[in-house]
N, C-alpha and C positions, 0 to 999 in steps of 0.2 A: 789674538785678542778673540773670545767667544762672540758669537752673534747674539743679538736678543732673543732669537728663536731657540737656540740652544739653551740659553740661560732659563727660558721659560720651561723646556721639556725637563730640563734636571731639576728646576723646583717642583713642577707641578704635575709632571707626567706628558705621555704622548699626548698627540691631537685627539686621537681617537678615544683615549681612557677618558680625558678631560670632556671631550663632548658627550660622552655615555653620562657621567655624573651630571653634567649640566642638563642633559635632556630629561633626566629623571625630574630635577626640580622645576624645569619648564611645565612638563607635562602635569606635574601635581597642580600647579597653580590653574591651568585649565580645568582640572577635574574638581577643583574646590569651587569655580564658578559655576560648572555644570550641576553640582550638587546644590549650590545655593538656589538655582533654579528649581530643581526637583523639590527642595525645601517650599519655595513659593506655590507651586502646583500641587504639592500633597497637602499643604495646609489651608489652601484657597485663601490667602490673605493678602493685604496690599503689598506691593514689591519693598515699601521703607519698613514694614513690620517683618517682612521675610529676612531682609537685608541684617536688620538689626537682631533679630533672633539668633540669625547664623553667625554673627560676630561676637555675640555674649557667651555662646556654647562653645565648649571644648569638642574635638572632632569625635570622640567616643558618644558625648551627650547629644552631638547632631543625628548620629546613627540611632540611638536610642529612641530619639524624638520622632524621626520619620518612621522607624519600624513600629512604634507604637500608634502613632496617628494613622498611618498606612493601613494597619490590621483592623483599626477602628471604621476608617472611612472608605477604603476602596474595594471595588468588587476583587473577587477571588483573584482573577486571572491579573490584574494589575498588582495586586500586592504579591503574587507569586514573583512576577518580573522585578518588583521592588525589592524583595526580600534576598533574592540572588546578588543584585547590584549592591546592596548593602553589604554583603557579605565579602563581595569582591572589593568594596571600597575600604574595608577593614585591612583585609590582606594586603592591599596595595598601601595603605597608611602606614602598617609596619614596615615594609620595605621602604617606603620614603623617609621613615625615621630613621631607618637605620644608615640612610645615605646621609642625612642631614646633620646626625649627632654623632657620627664616628669619626675617628682619626683614620683617615685614609692614606695607604702608600701606594703609589703605581709601583707595579713590578714589570720593568721593560724587558727583562728576562723571556717572558711568555707572554706579555701583553695583556696582563690581568689586573686586578686590584684587590689589595688586603686592606679589609675594614677590622677595626678593632672598638668594641663597645662594651661599656660596663654590663654586665650579666644584670638581669631584671632581678635576680633571687639574691645575689650577693653583690653588692657595688664595688667590692674591692677585688673581683675578679672579673678579669676581662675575656669576653667573647671574641673569637678570631673567626672572620667570614673570609673566605677567598671565593671571588666571583671573577670569571672570564669577561673581558670586555664586551663580548657579544651577549653574553647573559644580561650584563649592564643594561645593554640597550634594549633587550627583551622586556626588561621591567619597565623602561622608559616607554616605550610601544604599549605595552599593555595598560598601563595609567592614561596613556593619550585615549585607546580605543574605548577605555571605560568612561572617560569625560564625554566622547561623542555618545555613547550608548546611553548614559545618565541624561544627556541632553534629548536625545530623541524619546527617551521614555517619559520624561517631563512634558513633552509636547503630546504624546499620546493620553496622558492622565488630564492633562488640561483639555484635551477634544472629548474625552469621555467616550462612551460606546460607539458613538458613530464615527469616531476616528476621523474627523473633518474639523478643520478650522476656518472660519470664515475669515476672509479678506476685505480691505475697505472698500474694493471695487466690486463687492457683490460675489466674488467666486470664491472657491473652496481649494483648500490645500490639504492632502490627505496626510494624516500622522497615525501610521499604524504602530500597532504594539509590538516593540522588538522582542527577540528571543531572549532567553534567560541567558544572562552573562556568564560565560565558563569561568570555572573557580580559577583563579591566578595561581601561580606559584609562588611560594613564600621563600624567601631566602633563609637558609639555615645555618648556622655555625659549625664549624667544624668540631670533630669530637675532641675532648680533651686528651692531650697526651699522657701516656701511662707514665707514672713516675718510673725511674729507673730500678732496675732489679738491686735489693741489696746483695751485695758480694759477702761470701762465707768469710770469717777471719782467716787470716793465712795460717797455716800450719807451722808449727815450731820445728826449725831444722834441728834441736838439740836432741841430742841421743837420749832415749829413755834409759833409766838406770836399769840394770840387769837384775 
């Protein structure tokens, strides 16, 4: 009789593979929270307004609004950091959507994951992605790092040029402007397989007439 652990691994994959996929989802939830803070500080509105705006907008609309308002209201150095942060957010969003909306098959043979997702150009065509487990954890860690970066950037924008935030006890905490966030790696589908070459018709074995 198989153990529950063996049943779970047969159904869902190894612990490392399942952990990597789950880590992407957990990290993305943190990232969305950080970007809600970024929206709050960039628009300079009440929290309820920022929260409602964030909930009503889709992911791409959030990016567009932040970029539009940031370009209009922020100093050049702050917008430069915001712009790179939004570019990274868009790439991480694509990677997260791939994980969230794909059929994922764990490949125990070499410890990786195969993902199948309908092509954006042709919904009847499936795009195949092959992602080693370590690379999937890299995606999760990049999204987590972006969430921390976005939160620090929101504090720097809130603090303004002084880069100091006042505390209730009269003291200050520094909120330096972070560096530009490096461009993340986008998961790419495998190239389509070439169709099998057509075979020439077989030669007739019948002797030709003299």
